[in-house]
C-alpha positions in Angstrom: 5.0 123.7 58.1 2.3 126.4 57.8 2.1 127.7 61.6 6.3 127.7 61.1 6.3 130.0 58.0 3.9 132.6 60.1 6.2 132.4 62.7 9.1 133.2 60.9 7.2 135.7 58.4 5.8 137.2 62.0 9.2 137.5 62.9 10.0 139.6 59.7 7.9 142.1 60.1 8.8 142.6 63.2 12.7 143.2 62.6 11.6 145.4 59.6 9.8 147.4 61.9 12.6 149.2 64.4 15.5 149.6 61.2 18.8 151.6 62.4 18.3 154.5 59.5 15.8 154.8 57.7 16.3 157.8 54.4 12.7 159.3 52.7 11.9 161.0 50.1 15.2 160.3 47.5 15.7 159.8 44.0 18.6 156.8 42.9 20.6 157.4 40.3 18.5 156.7 36.9 15.3 156.6 38.8 11.8 158.8 38.5 10.3 158.1 41.6 11.3 159.3 45.5 12.2 155.8 47.4 12.5 155.5 50.8 16.1 152.8 52.0 15.8 150.7 54.8 19.1 150.5 56.5 19.9 147.3 58.9 23.1 146.1 60.6 25.4 148.1 57.8 23.2 146.9 55.1 20.3 147.9 53.2 17.6 145.9 54.0 15.0 147.4 52.1 14.5 149.5 49.2 10.9 151.1 48.6 8.3 154.5 47.5 7.5 154.2 51.4 8.9 152.3 54.0 6.0 151.2 57.0 8.9 151.3 59.6 10.5 152.7 62.1 14.0 154.0 63.0 16.5 154.9 65.5 17.1 157.9 62.8 15.2 158.7 60.0 16.6 161.2 57.5 14.3 163.3 54.5 16.2 164.1 52.0 13.6 166.0 50.5 13.9 165.2 47.1 17.4 164.9 46.6 19.7 161.9 45.3 20.7 158.8 47.1 24.1 157.3 45.4 25.9 154.5 46.3 29.5 155.9 47.9 31.7 157.6 45.4 35.1 154.7 44.4 38.7 157.1 43.7 40.2 154.5 41.8 43.4 156.0 41.3 45.6 157.9 44.0 49.5 158.4 45.5 48.3 159.3 49.0 52.0 158.7 49.8 53.4 161.7 47.8 49.8 163.8 48.6 50.8 167.5 50.2 54.6 167.5 49.7 54.1 170.5 46.3 55.9 173.4 49.5 58.5 170.9 49.2 59.8 171.3 45.6 62.1 173.7 45.2 60.6 176.9 42.6 56.7 175.2 43.3 54.9 172.0 41.7 53.7 172.7 38.3 51.1 171.0 36.1 51.9 168.4 33.4 51.8 169.4 29.9 54.2 166.7 27.8 56.7 164.3 29.2 59.6 166.8 29.8 57.0 168.2 33.0 56.5 164.3 33.8 60.3 163.4 33.8 60.8 166.6 35.8 58.0 165.7 38.0 59.6 162.1 38.6 63.0 164.0 39.7 61.9 166.2 41.8 59.5 163.5 43.8 63.1 161.3 43.9 64.7 163.7 46.0 61.5 164.6 48.1 60.9 161.0 49.0 63.9 160.5 50.7 63.2 162.5 53.7 60.4 160.3 54.2 59.3 159.1 57.5 56.2 157.0 58.6 54.6 159.4 60.6 55.3 161.9 57.6 53.6 159.7 55.2 51.0 158.8 57.5 49.5 161.8 59.0 49.4 162.7 55.1 47.7 160.0 54.2 44.8 160.5 56.8 44.7 164.1 55.8 43.9 163.3 52.1 41.7 160.1 52.5 39.6 162.7 55.6 39.3 165.3 52.5 37.9 161.9 50.3 35.6 160.5 52.6 33.9 164.0 52.9 33.6 164.7 49.5 31.5 161.4 49.4 33.6 159.1 48.7 33.8 155.0 50.4 36.6 153.5 48.5 40.0 154.6 47.4 42.8 153.2 45.8 46.2 154.6 45.5 49.5 153.8 44.2 52.2 153.7 47.0 56.4 153.8 45.8 58.2 150.9 46.8 62.1 151.5 45.2 65.7 151.2 46.6 65.0 155.0 47.5 62.0 155.3 50.1 61.9 151.7 50.7 58.8 150.4 52.4 58.3 153.4 54.4 55.7 154.9 52.1 54.5 151.8 52.9 54.4 151.3 56.3 52.9 155.3 56.1 49.9 154.4 54.0 49.2 150.8 55.7 49.0 152.9 59.5 46.6 154.9 57.5 44.8 152.0 56.0 43.8 150.9 59.8 43.5 154.3 61.5 40.4 155.5 58.6 38.9 152.5 58.5 35.6 153.2 60.4 34.8 156.0 57.1 36.9 154.9 54.0 38.1 151.6 52.5 41.7 152.2 51.2 43.3 149.5 48.2 47.1 150.0 48.1 49.2 149.3 45.0 52.8 148.4 45.4 54.2 150.7 42.8 57.7 150.7 41.1 57.8 154.3 40.6 61.3 154.4 39.6 61.4 151.3 37.6 62.5 147.5 38.6 64.8 146.4 36.2 66.7 149.7 36.5 66.4 150.1 39.9 67.9 146.6 41.9 66.5 145.3 44.3 63.2 147.1 43.2 61.5 143.3 42.3 62.2 141.7 45.9 60.3 144.8 47.7 58.1 144.5 45.7 57.8 140.8 47.2 57.6 142.5 50.4 55.1 144.9 50.1 53.1 142.0 48.8 53.8 140.1 51.9 52.8 143.2 54.1 49.8 143.6 52.8 49.4 145.7 49.7 46.6 144.4 48.1 47.4 145.0 44.0 51.2 145.0 42.0 51.7 148.3 40.5 54.1 148.7 37.3 55.0 151.4 35.0 57.1 150.3 32.1 58.1 152.8 30.1 60.4 153.6 33.6 62.2 150.6 31.5 64.5 150.6 28.7 62.9 146.3 28.2 59.1 147.5 28.8 58.3 144.2 27.9 60.0 142.6 30.6 59.6 145.2 33.4 55.6 143.6 31.8 56.4 140.2 32.5 57.7 140.4 35.9 54.3 142.5 37.4 52.7 139.7 35.2 54.8 136.7 37.4 54.4 138.6 40.9 50.5 139.3 40.0 50.6 135.3 39.7 52.7 134.2 42.6 50.8 136.2 45.2 47.7 136.4 43.6 46.7 139.6 43.2 45.0 142.0 40.6 47.5 144.2 38.7 47.4 148.0 38.5 50.1 149.5 35.8 50.3 152.9 34.4 50.5 152.3 31.4 51.5 154.8 28.3 51.6 157.8 30.1 52.9 159.4 27.1 52.1 162.3 24.0 53.8 160.3 21.9 53.0 157.9 19.6 55.7 155.7 19.8 54.7 155.1 23.4 52.3 152.3 23.0 53.2 149.3 25.0 49.5 148.8 25.6 49.1 145.6 22.7 51.9 144.0 24.6 50.0 144.3 28.3 47.0 143.3 26.6 48.3 140.3 25.1 49.2 139.0 28.5 46.2 139.7 29.8 44.5 137.2 27.2 47.5 135.0 27.4 47.0 134.3 31.1 43.0 134.5 31.0 43.3 137.9 33.3 40.9 139.7 32.3 38.9 141.4 35.1 42.2 141.4 37.3 43.8 143.8 35.1 43.6 148.1 35.0 45.5 150.2 32.7 45.6 153.9 34.1 46.4 156.6 31.4 47.1 154.7 28.2 47.3 158.8 26.8 49.2 157.7 24.2 45.9 156.0 22.5 44.6 159.4 21.9 47.9 160.1 19.5 47.5 157.3 17.1 45.4 157.0 14.1 41.9 155.3 13.9 42.9 152.7 12.7 45.5 151.6 14.8 43.5 153.3 18.2 40.2 151.6 17.4 41.4 148.3 17.3 43.3 148.1 20.4 39.9 149.7 22.1 37.7 147.0 20.6 40.5 144.3 22.0 40.1 146.2 25.7 36.9 145.9 25.6 37.1 141.7 24.7 39.7 141.3 26.9 38.0 142.6 30.0 40.8 145.3 31.4 39.8 148.2 33.5 41.2 151.1 32.3 41.1 154.3 34.5 41.2 157.8 32.9 43.4 160.7 34.8 41.8 163.6 33.3 44.6 166.1 34.7 47.9 164.4 33.5 49.5 165.2 30.2 46.7 164.2 27.1 43.1 162.6 28.2 42.8 159.0 26.3 40.1 158.3 23.9 37.2 158.4 26.9 34.4 158.3 24.4 35.5 155.6 22.0 36.1 153.6 25.2 32.9 153.9 26.8 31.4 153.5 23.2 33.4 150.1 23.1 32.3 148.8 26.6 35.1 148.9 28.6 34.8 149.5 31.7 36.0 153.0 32.5 36.8 154.5 35.8 38.3 158.4 36.9 41.5 158.6 39.5 42.3 161.9 41.2 45.5 160.8 40.9 48.0 162.8 42.2 47.0 165.2 45.2 48.7 168.8 45.4 52.5 167.4 45.2 55.0 167.7 42.8 52.7 166.4 39.7 50.2 168.3 40.4 49.9 171.2 42.6 46.1 171.2 43.2 43.5 168.2 43.4 41.0 167.8 46.5 40.5 164.2 46.3 36.7 164.5 45.2 35.7 162.4 42.7 32.6 164.8 41.3 35.6 167.4 40.4 37.6 164.5 38.2 33.9 163.3 36.8 33.2 167.4 35.7 36.8 167.8 34.0 36.8 164.9 32.6 33.0 165.6 30.6 34.5 169.2 30.0 37.8 167.3 28.5 35.6 165.5 26.0 32.7 167.6 25.3 30.0 165.1 27.3 27.3 166.8 28.2 24.5 165.4 27.5 21.9 163.7 30.7 23.4 160.7 29.5 27.1 161.2 29.1 27.0 162.7 32.2 25.1 159.7 33.6 28.0 157.5 32.5 30.3 159.7 34.5 28.9 159.7 37.7 29.3 155.1 37.0 33.0 156.3 36.3 33.0 157.5 40.0 31.1 154.7 42.0 30.1 151.5 39.9 32.7 151.1 37.2 35.4 152.1 39.7 33.6 149.4 42.2 34.0 146.8 39.9 37.5 147.7 39.3 38.3 147.5 42.4 36.7 144.2 42.5 34.3 145.1 44.8 31.6 142.3 44.2 28.7 143.7 46.5 28.0 147.4 45.9 25.4 149.9 45.1 21.8 150.1 45.6 19.9 146.9 46.3 19.3 145.3 49.5 21.7 143.3 50.5 24.1 145.7 49.3 26.6 147.1 51.7 25.3 150.8 53.3 27.6 153.0 51.8 26.0 155.9 50.7 26.1 159.2 49.8 23.1 162.2 49.5 23.3 165.3 47.9 20.5 168.0 47.2 20.7 167.7 43.3 17.8 165.0 42.2 20.1 163.0 39.3 23.6 161.9 38.9 23.7 164.7 36.0 22.9 167.2 38.7 25.4 166.8 41.3 28.3 166.6 38.8 27.7 169.9 37.2 26.5 171.5 40.3 29.6 170.4 42.2 27.6 171.0 45.7 28.9 169.0 48.6 27.2 165.7 49.7 24.6 166.2 52.8 25.2 163.1 54.5 27.7 160.5 53.6 27.0 156.5 55.4 29.6 154.4 55.8 28.7 150.6 57.1 25.3 152.2 58.5 27.3 155.0 60.0 26.8 158.6 59.4 30.7 159.9 59.1 31.7 162.9 60.8 33.3 165.6 58.7 34.1 168.4 61.1 38.1 166.9 62.5 39.9 169.2 64.2 
């Protein structure tokens, strides 16, 4: 037994000597001393103050930040880069009327979508995101009688093309409602059968929001998929479907399988309604996606204080809903902090979590982060802390996906 043990240990030591990649002299988020990170076979195999090993390639991080790859939890790749197709130009969303105007403009534009058009635009934005340090993104894709499954098929093709350098999750999204757009429920089923990873919803688009929510939950149960809905994307207190979503989640026991995006109306509700709702969100395990570009930012500080799993998303990238956007999660983190006066080192660190670990958790990634055995999906910054990375807004020094350096100079 002893000789066998020594033999295995000898092989282990020999295996450690030759790694694929070593990152040297870098700070991990929250750590005060620099470390080396050893990578082999697409995984992190060792983290130590000084690795006594060699590698095919070494990178001296020079006291910069070694962070887990960024996660953008909410996009609309099928609509991205279509702002120039809006007559008179697109504008931002300052209120509910702007949202209605953007939905109307989007209807006309998507009627002309082709699979190739959607695929090419989605790949372009995925490249932008990857070069900002994103290794995983989730996109909502319109599924309705106007566009059919064209957007979905285009993004499915983009997902396959981009797989070596970014992972894309797809949410089948009924942008036009379900009840008011006959045939949508069947199209959602087809989308899930074709490979959509989650079922979306937007209860406000139907006259019976509760029935809309019921259908979404039924589809989630039928296909065993997570739920990711646009909820209460409004600056009016009367637009408040969140309690019913909470009720359904608690009844079905889905917890971390449900994500609600926006919940903007929570910001205009009085404390006696908003705070108990936030406490209920925390106890239910529902994830909350905060998209700081849209209408009104929700009660971010209160959600974080209550322990809700909060993450950020880019939402719209240069489309009828938002003519700006660059697919950079750190831009979203900075904007969210600016809008909510979150500026302490601790608050900025939590904002970084919202574009990394929190988002990965919401998107169902069980193995993620900076630990031995985790996938080597990493991003290197000149900053030495997560807070500095958000404030500086400098591009990554390097992006690593599955242990390989991502090439960001496409032609």
